[in-house]
N, C-alpha and C positions, 0 to 999 in steps of 0.2 A: 284650747282653753286648759287652765291651772283654775281649780276650784279649791277652796279654802276646807279646812278640816271641823271649823266651827259654821260651816252651813249646813240648812237640810240637807240629805238626810245624815249626811255624816257625822252630823255631832251627836246624833242618838245612837251612833253604833257601840256596840261595849267588843273589845278588842283582845283577840291572842294572838302575842307576840313570839315568832317562832325565829331562834337565832340558831345558826349553826353551829356555832363555837362562842364561849363565853369570849367576849369583845363586840360581837359581831351587834349586840343589842343596844350599844352604847354606838359604836362608828355607823352605824344603817338606821335604827329608829330609837335613839335616845330623846329625840322633841317629844317623838308618837308617846314613847313612853312616861313622859314627864305633863305630856298634856291628857293624856287619858287619865292617868292617877289623880291630875288637879281636881277632871271634872268628875271623877266615878266610872269613868266610864270603861277602866285598865279591869279584863277579867284573869290577864296573868303573863307570865315571861316561861316558853318553856324552849329547854338547850336539845338542838339533835344529838351532837355526840360530847365525848367525855374529854374532848379537848387534851387529850395524851399525845398526840403526834407531834404538839410543838415545841417537843424540847428529843433531844439524842439520850436518850436512856435505857439500860438496858430493863428486860422484862419484869425485873424482881422490885423495879422501883417507878415503874409505871404508875401504879397507885399513889403514889406519893406524889406525881404530879397532877393525878385526878383530883386528889383531894384538894389541893391547893386551887386549881381551876373552879373547883363547884364554890369554895368560898370565894374565890374573887368573885364572882358572879354573882351571887348574894349580895356582897357589902356594895357591889356596881349597882345592884337592881334596886337597892336601899339609898344610894344616893340619886336616883334617877326618881324614883318616888316617894320619896321623904318617910318610907313608912316601913316595917318589919311584918306587916300584917299578912303579905300573900309571898312568902318566899318561892322562887322557881322550881320549875319542875324539870328535872332530865330524865332524857329518853337512854339516856347510854349508847350510845350506838359507839363502834371502836373509830376513832378518828381519821378520814382519808380511808375510810373504807367502805363508799354509801353500798346500799342496798336498794335492791329493786322493786318496782310493784310485782306482786304475786311470791316475793318470797318470805319466809315466815315471819321474818322480824319486823321486813315492812310492813305487813298486813295488821301484824301485830300493834305497833307503834299508830296506824291509823286508825283501829280500832279504839285505842288509849286516848286519841285525841278527839275521835268524834263522842266519846262520854264525856271528857271532859269540858266539850262543845256545849256538849244538854246541859250538865250542871252547872255551868258557868253563865248559861246564856251567852253566848257568844252569837257576834251579827257577824263579825269579821275578822279575818285572820291577815298581817300581818309576817312577810316571808322574805328571806333574797331573790331575786330574780332570775328566771329561768336563764338570760343567759349570762349569767355569771361566770368567771372562769375556774372559780373552784369546786371541784367534784362535791362537795359537804353541800355546799350553797344551791347549787343545781338538785341536789336529792332532797334538800329542803323544801323547795319548791313544788318539787313533784311529789312531796306527802300534803304538802297543803291543798293542792289541786285534789289529791285521793279524798281527803276529808272532806272537800266541797262536793263531791261526788257521792260522797256515801253518807253523808248529814243529812237529815230530815226534815232541815227547815234550811231558808235562806240564807247563803253563806258568801259576805263577799271574800274575795282574796286578793289581796292588795300588794306588790312588789317593793320592795326597796334596793338600792344599791349598795354596796360595801366598794366591788371592787370593779365593778361591769362601769363604761364610760359614760356611755347615750342608753337612750332610751325610744325605737322608732313613733315619733307622735302619730304614724298614722294606722299603727295597731293599739294604740295606749292612750288613756286618759289620765290627767295627771292630780293629784291633792295634794294639798300640801299644808302643815302644819303651823302654828303659831310658832315665834320663834323662843328659844329658851336662853339663859343666859348664858354665855360663851363660857365662864367658868365653873357652873354645875356641872357641864357635860365634859368637862375635862376632870372635874373631881371624879366623875365615875369611871370617864376611861382610865385615872391613875387608880384605880384598886386591881387593874388588871397587871400588877407587876411582874408577872412572871412572863408578860408579851413585851412590855419595856423594858426591862432591866435584864442583866445579867446574874441575879440572886438567884438563880434554880438552875444555871450552868448552861451549856451550848445550848442553843435552839433560837425559834422564829423570833425577828423583832422587828416590831412595827414600824415602817419608817417612819421618820421626823414629818415629813408633808400630810403624811396621813393624821398625826395627830390633832391637825388645824381642822377642826367639823365646823361645818354650817350650822348657821341658827336654826336652821328651820332642815326639815326632812321631806321629800318629795317622795310620793307613796303614787305608785302605777297600776292603774287599774287596765286589764285587758277586755279591748273591745270585742263585743260579741259576732261572730260573722254573718 
C-alpha cells in the first residue's frame, strides 16, 4: 500500500532532510523538500559530509572543493524551496570516511541533530536508505536512527533512495510525495556544477541517466517487528 504524503497523519509532520552529500537532496528528496517548503512543514536540510572526496585534488586544494560544494548546496536548496530564509546545516564529516556509533564524531553529530530536532519541532527525518551501496549513505541512515533513539519525542525516520534499486515491501511501507515540475528539479540539480561538468577538474560525474529524475519521491518507512 502506498500512502500519499498529503494524507493524515503524514501531512502534519515537520520534516528534516539529512543528505549524505550535496546533490543527494535533489536526487533523492527534491520533491519532498519542495512539498514540505510549500506547505510550511520543512524544518531544514542537513548535509553529512563536506563532499570533498568527489574530486582528485591535493590536500591543499580540498578546502576549495568544500567551499564550492557548500555554495552549490545552498543554491540547490534555494531553488527547491524558493526561499533564502533557511540555509542548510553542514556536519562536515570527511567524505567517504564514515564514523560509527560510539565514536566521538558520530556521537557529537547525533547530539547536534537531537538538539536541532527539539529547536525546530521536527517530527520526521528523511534520510538515505540503510541498504544504499555508498558508505556515506549508510552512515547517514545510521545517524538518523541514532537520533530517533535519543530524542525525547516521537520521531519518524523515512528512507529515500538515491542509488539503491528496490525495497522489500514485507519490511517497509511506502509514502509518496506530490509531483513537482521536472524543470524545477533539474534546475536545482544544475546548481551542482562540480558533479555535472569538468569545471573543477577530474572527479565524479553524475551519469546522464541519473539526471532524469521522477516527479515524485517515494519514502520508505520500516515496519515494526
